[in-house]
C-alpha positions, -999 to 999 in steps of 0.1 A, spaced: -107 228 -625 -88 200 -642 -90 202 -680 -95 171 -701 -63 159 -718 -61 147 -754 -72 111 -761 -43 87 -766 -35 75 -800 -51 41 -808 -44 40 -845 -24 8 -846 -47 -9 -820 -77 1 -841 -61 -13 -872 -53 -46 -854 -89 -47 -840 -104 -44 -875 -82 -73 -887 -91 -93 -856 -128 -90 -864 -121 -112 -895 -107 -140 -873 -126 -139 -840 -162 -132 -829 -163 -96 -820 -126 -94 -827 -116 -109 -794 -110 -142 -776 -128 -132 -744 -158 -108 -744 -147 -82 -718 -116 -74 -739 -138 -58 -766 -141 -26 -746 -179 -26 -751 -184 -9 -717 -159 19 -721 -148 44 -747 -127 35 -778 -114 4 -793 -94 -22 -773 -58 -16 -767 -35 -43 -782 -7 -49 -757 28 -55 -769 48 -60 -737 48 -56 -700 75 -51 -674 70 -47 -636 38 -27 -632 38 -12 -667 23 -21 -700 30 -8 -736 5 -10 -764 9 -12 -802 9 26 -805 37 29 -780 15 42 -751 28 33 -717 4 25 -688 6 17 -651 -14 -15 -650 -40 -23 -623 -57 -51 -642 -26 -74 -639 -40 -98 -665 -72 -99 -644 -54 -108 -612 -27 -135 -618 3 -111 -619 7 -104 -582 44 -100 -588 39 -78 -619 49 -83 -655 80 -101 -667 92 -111 -632 128 -123 -635 124 -154 -613 93 -166 -631 108 -158 -665 140 -178 -657 120 -207 -644 99 -208 -676 129 -204 -698 147 -233 -681 117 -256 -686 113 -245 -723 147 -260 -730 135 -293 -716 101 -295 -733 67 -279 -734 44 -308 -727 47 -346 -721 12 -358 -712 29 -377 -684 37 -370 -647 66 -347 -639 84 -339 -606 73 -303 -611 37 -313 -604 48 -329 -571 68 -298 -562 40 -273 -568 14 -295 -550 37 -299 -520 43 -261 -519 6 -255 -519 -5 -282 -495 23 -277 -470 13 -240 -467 -25 -245 -469 -43 -261 -440 -76 -262 -459 -68 -289 -485 -51 -323 -483 -51 -333 -519 -52 -313 -551 -58 -319 -589 -43 -295 -615 -63 -285 -645 -59 -258 -672 -83 -230 -662 -105 -216 -634 -136 -226 -653 -123 -262 -656 -115 -263 -619 -150 -251 -609 -167 -275 -634 -147 -304 -619 -155 -293 -584 -193 -293 -592 -190 -328 -607 -171 -340 -576 -198 -325 -553 -225 -343 -572 -207 -375 -573 -198 -374 -536 -233 -365 -523 -252 -384 -550 -274 -353 -554 -279 -331 -584 -289 -295 -575 -264 -267 -570 -270 -234 -552 -252 -203 -564 -255 -166 -558 -265 -137 -580 -234 -116 -585 -210 -145 -583 -193 -157 -615 -178 -192 -617 -166 -195 -653 -186 -204 -684 -196 -240 -677 -232 -247 -686 -246 -254 -651 -232 -221 -637 -238 -198 -666 -271 -188 -651 -288 -158 -635 -316 -154 -610 -352 -154 -620 -379 -134 -601 -387 -144 -565 -368 -152 -533 -357 -187 -545 -356 -194 -582 -342 -219 -606 -315 -203 -627 -323 -188 -660 -297 -193 -687 -276 -162 -692 -262 -175 -725 -276 -189 -756 -267 -226 -760 -273 -235 -723 -301 -261 -722 -329 -251 -698 -326 -286 -682 -290 -277 -672 -301 -244 -656 -329 -262 -638 -304 -280 -617 -290 -247 -605 -308 -226 -579 -299 -189 -578 -304 -167 -548 -293 -133 -536 -262 -129 -515 -265 -120 -478 -300 -134 -474 -304 -160 -447 -341 -164 -453 -335 -174 -489 -310 -200 -478 -335 -214 -453 -361 -216 -480 -338 -233 -504 -330 -261 -480 -366 -264 -470 -380 -265 -505 -353 -289 -518 -346 -310 -488 -321 -338 -495 -315 -326 -531 -287 -300 -528 -252 -313 -536 -234 -281 -529 -235 -243 -523 -209 -225 -543 -197 -189 -536 -167 -169 -546 -143 -166 -516 -150 -129 -518 -173 -121 -547 -151 -100 -570 -165 -105 -605 -195 -82 -602 -180 -55 -580 -163 -63 -547 -191 -77 -526 -174 -84 -492 -196 -106 -471 -198 -105 -433 -182 -135 -415 -215 -143 -398 -231 -149 -432 -203 -171 -445 -204 -191 -412 -242 -195 -418 -234 -210 -452 -210 -234 -435 -235 -244 -408 -265 -249 -431 -246 -270 -456 -232 -292 -429 -265 -298 -412 -281 -307 -445 -254 -330 -458 -244 -306 -486 -209 -294 -495 -197 -259 -494 -175 -249 -523 -152 -218 -522 -144 -205 -556 -110 -189 -549 -99 -185 -585 -94 -148 -577 -90 -147 -539 -68 -178 -536 -32 -167 -531 -43 -131 -534 -58 -123 -500 -32 -146 -484 -15 -179 -493 -47 -196 -479 -70 -171 -494 -106 -163 -482 -107 -196 -462 -82 -181 -439 -97 -146 -440 -130 -160 -427 -113 -189 -408 -139 -213 -422 -132 -247 -437 -149 -253 -471 -154 -288 -484 -139 -281 -518 -118 -251 -530 -110 -241 -565 -79 -221 -575 -65 -205 -607 -48 -174 -619 -19 -167 -594 -8 -204 -592 2 -203 -628 23 -172 -625 8 -159 -657 4 -192 -675 -30 -209 -679 -37 -231 -649 -64 -241 -624 -68 -265 -596 -93 -279 -571 -86 -295 -537 -103 -310 -507 -99 -335 -480 -83 -369 -488 -117 -385 -484 -135 -362 -509 -107 -362 -534 -106 -400 -531 -138 -400 -553 -118 -386 -583 -107 -410 -610 -86 -432 -610 -92 -437 -573 -130 -432 -575 -159 -430 -599 -160 -392 -606 -142 -389 -640 -121 -359 -648 -91 -357 -671 -69 -332 -691 -43 -338 -717 -24 -306 -706 -32 -307 -669 -1 -302 -649 17 -287 -679 54 -284 -670 58 -248 -681 28 -237 -660 41 -257 -631 75 -241 -633 59 -207 -634 37 -216 -604 66 -229 -583 86 -197 -589 56 -175 -580 44 -193 -549 80 -196 -536 80 -158 -534 45 -155 -520 53 -180 -492 80 -158 -478 72 -142 -444 57 -107 -446 48 -108 -483 11 -104 -479 13 -80 -450 35 -56 -470 12 -58 -501 -19 -51 -480 -3 -22 -463 6 -7 -497 -29 -11 -509 -45 4 -478 -22 34 -480 -31 39 -517 -69 35 -510 -68 58 -480 -53 87 -500 -81 83 -526 -108 81 -499 -94 113 -483 -97 131 -516 -132 118 -522 -142 130 -487 -127 164 -491 -146 169 -524 -178 151 -511 -180 131 -543 -206 104 -544 -181 76 -550 -168 49 -527 -137 26 -529 -138 -8 -513 -108 -29 -506 -97 -63 -492 -61 -76 -493 -46 -61 -525 -79 -59 -543 -98 -26 -547 -130 -14 -565 -147 19 -573 -184 22 -568 -201 54 -579 -224 56 -548 -219 66 -512 -231 33 -497 -209 22 -468 -215 -14 -477 -223 -30 -510 -229 -68 -506 -255 -77 -532 -255 -73 -570 -287 -53 -570 -271 -25 -549 -250 -16 -579 -269 9 -601 -264 2 -638 -264 40 -644 -233 44 -623 -213 26 -651 -215 58 -672 -194 75 -646 -169 47 -646 -168 49 -684 -157 86 -682 -131 78 -655 -117 49 -675 -111 71 -705 -95 99 -685 -72 74 -667 -61 58 -700 -53 93 -713 -31 98 -682 -13 65 -685 -33 44 -660 -48 10 -671 -79 -2 -653 -101 -31 -664 -126 -21 -692 -157 -25 -671 -169 -8 -639 -179 -41 -625 -143 -53 -625 -119 -50 -596 -84 -36 -596 -52 -52 -582 -21 -39 -566 10 -60 -574 43 -62 -556 59 -45 -586 39 -12 -581 64 14 -568 56 44 -546 62 65 -577 37 44 -596 11 49 -569 18 86 -566 13 91 -603 -19 70 -602 -33 90 -573 -28 123 -591 -44 108 -623 -74 95 -603 -79 130 -587 -80 146 -621 -102 119 -636 -128 122 -608 -128 160 -611 -138 155 -648 -164 129 -639 -181 152 -614 -174 186 -630 
């Protein structure tokens, strides 16, 4: 039986966290960083290199959070660093067009058959918010359909959860969101064709768009069948509504063309973020020339941003996507991930532990159940998070950094070495033995 190792030192991180509470609500600038769902205080990170992180106490970790997904090439990648450094010497921001915007847009559009024009913004939330406004302006309709278990950023109209019943108006999931805003958003369960039929029957001629994560990966990894995604495409088309793929996580992660390619389905609008900034804050949304022609200054849908197309972020994005567009990049990364996951699955099967690991592309997720498929939010038992909490602590104590919530997915980067993965596999075995001892 594996024995529990000593908890890592968090003395300096704890001191920094106490100071941070004087400056920021909850001591953090994004809620999940507060470690509320796992043991201990947040770790304050000092530096990263390749697949490794070091915290303020000098602890070293193999990182599978990857800044929540953007770092597909790992930390401190030399080519990204050099591109950013070169731009820093030229200027940080101009509030005017640059050639870098053209170059990154050309790199994306030339290698992505699903969009014809793009608009850069500064975050994934901003990209989705702008896509929703575009859908409403294009269709001249107001209502949006989203799915329970999908997260699309913190804009008011999407910060909603499902009420009771098959088809419900959204209920605000945050204070400060007016009920009137939530009433324009209809929330239904994933993988439920009957609910979709009822939505379009009850609100005929009122729905501007249906929005779904390319592959839902903010509330577990809820991989949908192609037949269901095709049904979304068909029902929106037949009702004159738009289909929006939120590919902030899956875009440039599953492949250069993301979930649209995975399902071989053409959405009307796609949103991107994370990876296209190479670690810098950035987002984007794109569509056909016709739909994007409704965006100001060409059309009447207003959207602007002082720092949109920031030259430092564009330089980082160009360096990143130039590597990702090379032949074989995604195939190699997926093969690495599948090998990693298979070894864990083999161990789980041998021990007959009630835990499953799901994967797609270079994304993976642990679920403390033995379900062969988990496709809806209500299939995830809240009580299972207690087991993740124990696993998270044991992995940290063994130098492995996972996201501080059992609902969050993990990521493999191109910087993870075979030695990193071997060390991680051994740590996961030991952690699971403690979880189920």
